C-alpha positions as CSV (number, residue, x, y, z in Angstrom):
1,X,75.4,24.8,61.2
2,X,77.3,21.8,62.5
3,X,80.7,24.0,61.8
4,X,81.8,26.9,63.4
5,X,82.3,30.6,61.9
6,X,85.1,32.6,60.7
7,X,85.9,36.0,62.5
8,X,84.2,38.9,60.6
9,X,82.5,36.6,58.3
10,X,78.4,37.0,57.8
11,X,77.5,35.1,60.7
12,X,80.0,37.0,62.7
13,X,78.5,40.7,61.4
14,X,75.4,39.8,61.6
15,X,75.9,39.2,65.6
16,X,77.5,42.4,66.0
17,X,74.9,44.2,64.3
18,X,72.3,43.0,66.0
19,X,74.1,43.3,69.2
20,X,74.8,46.8,68.6
21,X,71.2,47.3,67.7
22,X,69.9,45.4,71.1
23,X,72.0,47.5,73.1
24,X,71.1,50.9,71.8
25,X,67.4,50.2,72.4
26,X,68.2,48.4,75.9
27,X,70.3,51.7,76.8
28,X,67.2,54.1,75.1
29,X,64.9,52.2,77.4
30,X,67.0,52.2,80.8
31,X,67.4,55.8,80.6
32,X,64.1,56.9,80.2
33,X,63.1,54.2,83.0
34,X,62.1,55.3,86.9
35,X,64.7,54.3,89.3
36,X,62.5,51.1,90.7
37,X,62.6,49.7,86.7
38,X,66.0,50.6,86.2
39,X,66.9,48.4,89.3
40,X,64.9,45.5,87.8
41,X,66.3,46.0,84.7
42,X,70.2,45.8,86.3
43,X,69.0,42.6,88.5
44,X,67.6,40.9,85.4
45,X,70.9,41.3,83.5
46,X,72.6,40.2,86.6
47,X,71.0,36.9,86.8
48,X,70.9,36.5,83.2
49,X,74.8,36.3,83.5
50,X,74.5,33.7,86.3
51,X,71.7,31.5,85.3
52,X,73.5,31.4,81.7
53,X,76.5,30.6,83.0
54,X,75.2,27.8,85.3
55,X,73.4,26.4,82.1
56,X,76.3,26.6,80.4
57,X,78.5,24.4,82.7
58,X,75.4,21.6,82.5
59,X,75.7,21.8,78.8
60,X,79.3,21.4,78.9
61,X,79.2,18.9,81.0
62,X,76.3,17.0,78.9
63,X,78.6,17.2,75.5
64,X,81.3,15.7,77.5
65,X,83.7,18.4,77.2
66,X,86.3,19.3,80.4
67,X,84.8,21.5,82.7
68,X,88.1,22.4,84.0
69,X,88.5,24.7,80.8
70,X,84.9,26.4,81.2
71,X,85.1,27.6,85.1
72,X,84.3,31.4,84.8
73,X,87.6,32.8,85.7
74,X,88.1,34.6,82.6
75,X,87.5,38.4,82.9
76,X,84.3,38.3,81.4
77,X,83.5,35.3,83.7
78,X,84.3,37.8,86.7
79,X,81.9,40.1,85.3
80,X,79.2,37.7,87.2
81,X,80.0,38.6,90.4
82,X,80.7,42.2,89.7
83,X,77.1,42.9,88.1
84,X,75.6,40.9,91.1
85,X,77.2,42.8,93.3
86,X,76.5,46.2,91.7
87,X,72.8,45.3,91.1
88,X,72.4,45.4,94.6
89,X,75.0,47.8,96.1
90,X,77.1,49.7,93.4
91,X,80.4,49.8,95.2
92,X,82.8,52.6,93.6
93,X,85.6,50.2,92.9
94,X,83.0,47.9,91.3
95,X,81.9,50.8,89.0
96,X,85.6,51.4,88.1
97,X,86.4,47.5,87.0
98,X,83.3,47.4,85.1
99,X,84.2,50.6,82.8
100,X,88.0,50.0,82.7
101,X,88.2,46.1,82.5
102,X,84.9,44.2,81.3
103,X,83.7,46.5,79.2
104,X,86.8,46.8,76.9
105,X,87.7,43.2,77.6
106,X,84.1,42.0,76.4
107,X,84.2,44.5,73.1
108,X,87.3,42.8,72.6
109,X,86.2,39.3,73.0
110,X,83.2,40.3,70.6
111,X,85.5,41.4,67.8
112,X,88.1,38.7,68.2
113,X,86.0,35.6,69.2
114,X,87.5,32.5,70.9
115,X,84.5,30.2,70.3
116,X,84.5,30.1,66.4
117,X,85.0,26.3,66.3
118,X,81.5,26.0,68.3
119,X,78.9,24.9,66.0
120,X,77.1,27.9,64.6
121,X,73.8,28.6,66.4
122,X,74.3,25.9,69.0
123,X,74.0,26.8,72.6
124,X,77.7,27.4,73.4
125,X,77.8,29.8,70.8
126,X,74.8,31.7,71.1
127,X,75.5,32.2,74.8
128,X,79.0,33.3,74.1
129,X,77.6,36.1,72.1
130,X,74.6,37.3,74.6
131,X,76.8,36.5,77.6
132,X,79.5,39.3,76.0
133,X,76.8,41.6,75.1
134,X,75.1,41.8,78.4
135,X,78.7,42.5,79.9
136,X,79.2,45.7,77.3
137,X,75.2,46.5,77.5
138,X,75.3,46.9,81.6
139,X,77.9,49.5,82.1
140,X,76.6,51.7,78.9
141,X,73.6,51.9,80.3
142,X,75.2,53.2,83.6
143,X,77.5,55.6,81.4
144,X,74.4,56.9,79.3
145,X,72.0,57.3,82.3
146,X,74.9,59.1,84.1
147,X,74.9,56.6,87.0
148,X,78.3,55.7,86.2
149,X,81.1,58.4,86.1
150,X,84.9,57.1,85.5
151,X,87.3,58.8,87.5
152,X,90.9,57.9,86.7
153,X,92.3,58.5,89.9
154,X,90.3,55.5,91.0
155,X,92.5,53.0,88.7
156,X,94.9,52.4,91.6
157,X,92.1,50.4,93.2
158,X,91.5,48.4,90.1
159,X,95.6,48.4,89.8
160,X,95.5,46.2,93.1
161,X,92.8,44.0,91.7
162,X,94.9,43.1,89.3
163,X,97.8,42.3,91.2
164,X,95.7,40.0,93.5
165,X,94.2,38.2,90.7
166,X,96.8,37.9,88.0
167,X,99.2,35.7,90.0
168,X,96.9,33.7,91.1
169,X,95.2,33.0,87.6
170,X,98.8,32.5,86.2
171,X,99.6,29.7,88.8
172,X,96.7,28.1,88.4
173,X,97.3,28.0,84.4
174,X,100.6,26.8,84.8
175,X,99.6,24.1,87.0
176,X,96.5,22.9,85.2
177,X,97.2,23.5,81.8
178,X,94.3,26.3,81.1
179,X,94.7,29.6,79.7
180,X,92.6,31.5,81.7
181,X,92.5,35.6,81.1
182,X,94.9,34.3,78.1
183,X,97.8,35.3,80.7
184,X,100.2,32.6,79.9
185,X,99.6,32.4,76.0
186,X,97.5,34.5,73.1
187,X,94.9,33.0,71.1
188,X,95.4,32.7,67.6
189,X,94.5,35.4,65.0
190,X,93.9,37.9,67.7
191,X,95.3,41.1,68.7
192,X,97.2,39.3,71.5
193,X,99.6,37.5,68.9
194,X,100.9,40.6,68.3
195,X,102.0,41.5,72.0
196,X,103.3,38.2,72.1
197,X,105.5,38.8,69.1
198,X,106.6,42.0,70.0
199,X,107.8,41.6,73.6
200,X,108.5,37.7,73.3
201,X,107.2,34.5,75.8
202,X,109.2,36.4,78.9
203,X,107.7,39.9,78.2
204,X,104.4,38.8,77.4
205,X,102.7,39.7,80.6
206,X,104.5,43.1,80.4
207,X,103.3,43.5,77.2
208,X,99.6,43.1,78.4
209,X,100.2,45.2,81.4
210,X,101.4,48.1,78.8
211,X,98.5,47.7,76.4
212,X,95.7,47.7,79.4
213,X,97.2,50.9,80.2
214,X,97.4,52.1,76.8
215,X,93.5,51.1,76.7
216,X,92.8,53.2,79.8
217,X,94.3,56.3,78.5
218,X,92.3,55.9,75.2
219,X,89.0,55.0,77.1
220,X,89.2,57.7,80.0
221,X,90.1,60.3,77.5
222,X,87.2,59.2,75.0
223,X,85.0,59.4,78.4
224,X,86.4,63.0,79.0
225,X,85.6,64.2,75.9
226,X,82.1,63.0,75.7
227,X,81.4,64.1,79.1
228,X,82.9,67.7,78.3
229,X,80.6,68.0,75.0
230,X,77.5,67.0,77.1
231,X,78.0,69.2,79.8
232,X,78.5,72.2,77.1
233,X,75.3,71.2,75.6
234,X,73.5,71.3,78.7
235,X,74.7,74.2,79.9
236,X,73.7,75.7,76.4
237,X,70.2,74.6,76.7
């Protein structure tokens, strides 16, 4: 237990299976809940992210790890603010970011975790899995209930968000030696290495942009097909 784990080993698969079951059950509960209970569920998840992150920073400090490398400014870390905003006032652009960026980002993070060196079942190990599971569960609940209806024509707003955030994070990384949002270099044993090897050091950022756009095409296409299928079934019913 003092050692970490390896991607797609028994520990990893157990977490993925457990998270999948938990998300399905939570989504089932959410869809069948009245509006006031849905509000409670959303706020509980949002505060869980916030409190969990604060506790994580305290644990990191007690363990003597450098806090500079644990600031919540990864894309998934930004989900803390996004969920809090959405839980109280769901702006359209927040909806789109939750679907187009944090959902896919958290799924990729769970499939290719960057915390494999942390002690298995230690706090940071558990926090990382639960943290990303919540980020995935939140938009899935909204999609299933029909509260979140992604619109590809709104992606320009997400693009502006990235245009503002990416240069700031990149420069911060370059200045202090961090690698938030994995903008300055890929992490080992992840799909990011393929992008880096394909586009090279100087084309890495552009490779990330192209892959992001490809993911958007897949995401919105799948959503469109599912929405069409659900609409046809409703019409038949």
